[in-house]
Each structure stands twice: as C-alpha cells, then as structure tokens.
N, C-alpha and C positions, 0 to 999 in steps of 0.2 A: 416408435422405438422407446427411448427413456433418457434420463440424465446419464451422460457418460461418466464413468468412474474416472478418478484422477489417473489411474494406470492405463486407461484406454485413450486418453486425450491426444497424446503425441502421435500415436499411430493413425488416429483418425484425421488429424490435421495434415499428415503427409499423404494419406490416401483416403479421402472421404468416400463413404459407401454410395454406390450408384442409386440405391433405393431411397436415400435421404435427399430430399429436395428443399428442406427448410432447416436452418440451423440458428439457434439462439445462443449468443455468447454474452453472458451477463455477470454482474458481481460488483465487488467493492474496488477492485484494482483496475483502474482505467487503462493503465499502461499494458497490463497483461491482456486485457480485452482487445486492445488495438493490435498487439503483437500476434495473438492467436488468430484474429480475423485475417490479418495480412498473410499468415502462413497458409491458412485454409484456402484463401482466394488464389494464391499462387499455385497451390496444388490442383485446385479445381480447373483453372484455366490452362494448366500445363505450360505456364510461361508464355502463352500466345501473345503475339503483337497486335492481334485483332482488336482495335479500339471498341468494337461492338460486343466483345466478349465480357466486358465489365462495365457496369453502370453503378454510379454512386448516388444515393439519394439520402437526404436528411429525414429524420423522423417527422420534422415539421412539414416537409413536402408531402410525405406519405399520408399523414393524418388529414391534411387539407385537400389532397387530391388522390383518394384511394385508387381510382381507375388507372393512374399512372403506374403504380406498382404492378398491377395485373398485366398491363400492356407490356411493360419491360420484361416481366418474367416469362411472357409467352412469345416474345420476339425470338426468332431463330438466329443463332450466330452465323455469320457469313461463311466461316471456314469449318463448320460442323462440330466444333468443340463445344463444351458446355458453357452456357452463358451464366454469368454471375451478377446478381443484383445485391449490392451492399447497402444496407440501411444503417446509416450512422445515427448515433444517439444525440439528439439535440436537447435532451432534458426530459424529466419525468412527466411534464405537463402535456407532452405529445403522445397520445395513445395510438399505437399502430395496430392494435389488435383487430379492430373491425376491418381494416384494409387487408389483413392477412387471411380472413375467413374464406374467401373464394379459393385461395391456394390450399387451405386445409381441406376444403370440400373436394377439390379436384387437383391433386398435386401435379405440378408440371415437371416431368422427369427430365426434360431437356435443359432445365435451368437449376441453379442453386441460389436460394435467397438466404443471405446471411444478415441477421438482425442483431445489432448491438443494443444493450440495455444496462441500466444501473442495477443496484441490488434489488432482488425480487424475492418476496416471501414464498416459501415452499407451499405447494398445494393451492395457489391462487393465481388468477389472471393468466397473463401471457406465459409465465413459466409452466404452469400446469398444462396449458394447451400444447406446448412443445413437447413436454415430457410424456404426455399421454398418446400422442399421434404416432402411428407406425412409420410415417414418412418424414418425421422430424427428429431432431436431436437437440439437447440442451447442454451447454458447457458452462460450468461455474468457474469464476475467476476471483479467487480470494487472495488476500495478502500473503505473500510468500512466507513459508515457515523456514526453520533452520535448514532442513534438507533441501528445499527448493533453492535457497540462496547458495548452499554449498555446490549444488549442481551447476548453477549459473556461473559461479566463480571458476569452477573446474573447466567448464566449456570454453569460456573466454580466454583463460590463461593458457589452456592447451592449444587453442587456435593461434595464440600469439607466440607460442614456443617458450613460455615462461613457467617457472615454478614459483610457489608462494610459501614463505615461511609459516609455520603453524600459528605463531603469535600475530603475524600480519593477517592471516586468514580470519582469525577470530575478531580482530579489530575491524577488518573490512566488513564482515558480516554484521557487526553491531551498528554500522553506519548505513546499512542498506535496508530495503523493505518498504512496503507501502505502495510502491509503483514499480512494476517490472521494467518498463522502458527506462525510467530514471535510474534504476539499479544497474541495468545493463550498460547504460551510458557512462555511469561512474566507473564501472569495472573496465570498460574499453579505454576510458581516459587514463586510468591507472596503467593499463598495459602499454599504451602508447608512451607514457612517461618513462616506463622501464624498458622500452625497446632496446635490444642489443646488450642488456645486462644479464640476462639469464634468469634472474630471480627477483622476487618482490619482497621487500622487508617492511617491517612495521613503520619505519621512518618514511618510507615511500607512501604508505597509506595515509599517514598523518599529513604529509606534504600535499597530497593530491585530492583526497576524497573529503569533501566538505571544506569549510574554511575555519580559521582560528576561532572565530566567535562561536561556532558550533561546539567545539571542544570546551571552550570556556563556560558556556551555558551548562553543559553537562556537569562540569566540575562544580559550578555554582550550586546546581540542584543537589549534588551529593553533599556539599558542605552544609547546606541548609538542613536537609533531611537527616544528615548524620550528626548534627549537633556541633558544628565548628564555626562559631561566630567570627573569629579572627580571619579565617580563610574566606568566609562569606563576604566580609567587608573588603578584603583585598581583591576578590574576584569581581565585585560590583564595580570597583574603580577600573579594573582591567577591561571590563566590557565597554565602558564609556570610551576608552582609548581605541578599542577595536571597532567602534561605530555601531554597536548593537543598541537598539532602542530599549529603554527601560520597559516599555509595554511588551516588547517581544520576549524579553527575559521573564517578565511576570507571567505571561501566558504559558510559557514552557514550564515554569515552576508549578502553576496551577494544574496543568495537565498531569504532571508527575504525582502531585498529591491526590488528584482524583483517582489515578491508577492505584496508589497506595490504599486509598479508601475502599476501592472495590476489592482489592486483594485482602485487606484486613477483614472485610465482611465475609469473605470465603473462609478465612482462618477461623473466625468466630463461629462459623456454622459447623465447624468440626474437621475441616481439612488441615493437613499439616502445612507448615510454611514451605518446606521443600517441594511438596506437591503443587501448591499454588504457584510457586515460582516456575516450576517446570511447565505449567500450562499457559504461562503468560504469552501474549502476542502484542508486539513483536517479541521474539524469544529473548530470554536473558542468557547471556553466554557465561562460560565458566568463571572468567575473571570477575564478573559482576555479581555472581550469585551470593558470595559472602556479604557484599555491600547491601544487596536487597534484603538478605536475611536479617542483617542488623537493623535496617530501617523498619522492617515489619515488626521486629521485636520492640523497638523503641516507641513506635506509634500505635496507640490504642485508637479505637473508633472515636472516642470522645475527643482525644487530642487532635485527631485528623479533622474533625468537624470544626474545631476551634481554629486550626491553621487555615483551613479553606475560607472560613469567615473573615479572618484577618487579611488574607490575600484578596478576596473579593472587595473588601472595603478599601484596601490600598489601591487596587486597580481603578476603582471609581474615583477616588481622590486624585489619582495621577492624571485622569482624563479631564477633570474639572480644573485642576491647577497644574498644567503641563510643565510650567517652569520649576515646579518642585517634585516632578515625577520620580527622579532618581532618589532623592532624599526620602520621599514617602515610601517607595518600594523597599529601599534598603532598610528602613526602620522595621517594616513588616518582616523582611527576610531575617533580620537579626533577632527579632522577638521569637520567631519560629525556631531558629537555630539554638537559641538559649533554652527554649522549652525542651528540645531534643537532648541537649546536654544535661539538663536537670533530670530528665527521665533516665538517662544513662547512669547517673550517679546514685539512683535509688536502689 
C-alpha cells in the first residue's frame, strides 16, 4: 500500500482494509499515536469480548523473542473475528524490524499487527518497509495544527452540548498541542467544569486549562522579549509566590528565544515576518501575531545570540549556586528586557 494521507486516516481507523495486515503508527505525538492505535484496534476486533482477539506486546519483548510475534499473529481467534497483535513502543533502542520480516514475506490475513513507533525518517528502515509493502499501511502522527485543534474542540464541545465563545476558543487553542491525549483531556475537563451552563467563556478557560504559573511564565516571556524591565521584575516575584522554580522559568525563556532565533534566520533568508509567523508550530493565534511581529522586529540575529548566551550562563550559575538562582536569572532577564527596550527606541 503506502503512507495514508491525512484525509484518509479517519476512515481507515473506522474500517481498516481487509487486505492490510500490518499497520505502522508513528510520529512525534505519542498521545495521538496511542489514540489512533486504540481506535484501529477497536474497529478491527469489532468490540469483541474475546480475550484472545487482542494481544499486547512491548517492542522489547518482540526484539528479544521474534518467534513470539509470529506465533501470536498466526494464532486463530476463538470466535472467528480478526485477531490483533498490538506492539507498543518501548523505545528506539528496540528494533522490531527483523521480527516483522516473516510477516512481510507471508502476510497473515487472519490477523492485524499494529506497530507503534516514534518519529521515523522518510525513505529509511521500518517506515519504508511499511510504505512499500502492498499488505501494509503507515500512519504519521505529528503535532496538531490549528485545524486539528479546532476539530478536537468542536467535537468535544458538541458531545458535551456546549458552545464556546470565539475568544475562549482562541485562548484554548493557544494552550493545547504537543500531545493529542493531553489536549483532549484538557478540553474534556473544561467541558465538565462548564456542564449545565451552555457556553464556555474565556474566564472558564483561564480557570481550568493549565495553572496560574503557566500564564505567568507566558507573560514573563513577553515582558522580556518585548522590552519591559519593570513588568519582568514584577512577574519574577509573582512566579516565586506561585511556586514556579527559577529553572523552570529559565528553560521556558530559553525555548522562546531559540524559537525567535530560528524565525529570525528564516526572515534573514528572505521570507516575510507574516509568512514566518504563519508557518510556526505550534501555531500563533491572531491575538499573539502582533506580539510576535514586534518581537521579531526588535530582535536581530546578533542580539538573539547574545541573549541566548546570557541565558545559558545564567542557567549554569543558577545550578551551581541554587540559593542565588532567582537573583541570577532575574538579572539576566532584566538585561535582555533592557536590550529589547533600547532596540525599540532606535
């Protein structure tokens, strides 16, 4: 067969093709991998209660005992329905490829082998084997984009009988992504919180999704990158009160400046700032686009490299002298915020 297109995945998960006996589900989003594997297995077994219709194996078991996989795949289900062997991913160090070769050579139509894996390069190894084989299929699971998150929110709110305000939806989408199961769990928690009220507001999202420290760290990042030393100093004090570790805030700030550094390189290569922002993952939503535009205007590649150097040095000092961690990191944050303010005045 081949790699399934994104538009084909949902239909396949609901009704897998009889001719497909091997399915690889791989990618960066572990939650989405698990969710899709569970949907596929439920469809393949038709919800049968037969305990022999589903066998779960870890990739460590399969790599150490390849014959076990073959035996399980060729065992007949007691009630005549399709038998499923689910190979869970125990880590990249366990190579299940050799154990699968007999099933590629002689596909077992009476069973379905579902293999989970992490991110795999195109055209190599296990991914290529599944994509090239007529009795196999490969499903990629990457971090949800804006459209994926919008569908997830729509699905869960509709099931809960709720509507969601436009600003609440935008705020919620900005807090989700990275892991499908975690995102779905947050939306369901929000729906439960709003049960019986009919609609979800931005205040509801703020109250339920994430905690106060998450919003404070985001505000701190914007204060630093946007050139507001006074707000930076105030927010660092607030983080201490919320119980956020200095190292945790420092790591988040470094990630943001690394993202700005990559985006700045794209701009310097000839792309426009709006185009670079539009292509960012996780997506940047409308309310944040002016903020990101301003930050990319303020920060040149040279300034970003200096900021990252300051942050790296501060993180190292905070680890060697933990009793001074807050002061050390706050000093670095303030230096960077002042540099951004100076750039804004030029």
